[in-house]
N, C-alpha and C positions, 0 to 999 in steps of 0.2 A: 752710613748714617742717614736717617730719614729726616731728622729735624734738628736744627741748632737755634735756640732761642735765647735772647738776652736783651736787656737785663731782666731777670726773673726775680720777683719779690713774692715769697710765700708768707702769708700771714702766720705769725707765731701761733702754735697750737692748732694749725689747720688740719682738717680732715680731707681725704681724697675720695672721689667717686669716679668710676669709669662706667660709661653707659654706651650702649649700642643704639644708634638712631637710624630709623628707616623712614624715608619720605617717599610718598607716592609721586608719580609724574606730576610736575608743575606745582607741587606743594610749596607754599611760600616760607614754610618753617616757622620758627618761633618769632613772635613780634619783637620789636626792639627791647633789649634787655641788657643787664650787666651781671657779672659774677663777682663775688667778693674776693676771689683770688684768681690766679692764672688758670687757663684752660689750654689743653693740647689735644689736637685732633688729627685723625688719619682717615682719609676717604677710601673706603673699601670698594665701592661700586658706584658708578654714575659720576655726578659732578655737583659740587656744593657752590651756590652763590654766596660769597662771603664778603662782609663789609664791616669794618670797625671804624669808629669815630676817628676822623682825621686821615683816613686812608681811602684810596679809591676802591670801589667795588671790584672784585675779581672772582674768577671761577677756578675752583680747586678740583681737578679731575682725579679719578681713581688712581691711587698710588701716591697722591700728593698729601701734604700736611698743612695745618694751619695752627695758629696759637693766638691767644689774646692775653694781655697782661692782667685783666681783672681790675678790681677796684672801681674807679669812677668812669672808666671808658665804656661808652655805649656800643653794644654789638647790634648793628642794624639788621643784618641779614645772615641767615644760615640755611636757606631753603634749597630745594632741588632746582638746579639750573636747567634740567631737562624736562621737556613736555611729554616724552614718549618712553621714559624708562625710570625705574625706581633708583633712588640714591640711598646709600648706606655709609655711615661713618661711625667711628668710635671716638669718644672724647673723654679725657681724664680732666676733672675739674678739682681745684683746691678751694676749700671753703673755710672762711674765717669762722672761728668759734662764735656761736650765737647768731650767725647771719644765715639767711636763706642761700641755697646753692645758686638760685637764679631769681632775679628781681626784675619784673617788667617795668619799663619806663613809660610814664604817662605822657599824653599829648602836650601838656603845659611845659614839661621839661624838654621834650623834643623841640618845641618851638623856641624855648629859651636858649638852647644849645645849637640851633640850626647853623650858626656861623662856624661851628667846629666840624661840621660834616663836609667831606670832600665833595667836589662838584659831581653831580649825577651824570651818567652817560646819556648821550642824546641818541635817539632812535633814528 
């Protein structure tokens, strides 16, 4: 088994999309965003810097998995954790009917929800 996730809530009538993502060395990935349904990922190559609202930032290396519940939760990071190597992952996302697969979160909302973000690592 590669991944065991719960509780998973799939919006009624959801559609699913699986994509292959490739990030160049050091690519920060997608800006803070959310999905309307759950998303499940598998890192093929490299390492993904992954951070969900309320959870500490972590690095998922090749062969590792990640998931997010979707809905209201902000996905802060999904970029390449490596400065000298490409990173690749596949992700299957469930999308609620009539909603975008990915919605960027604006600065005002990030500021309003800052208290929900886990403490940032110190250098």
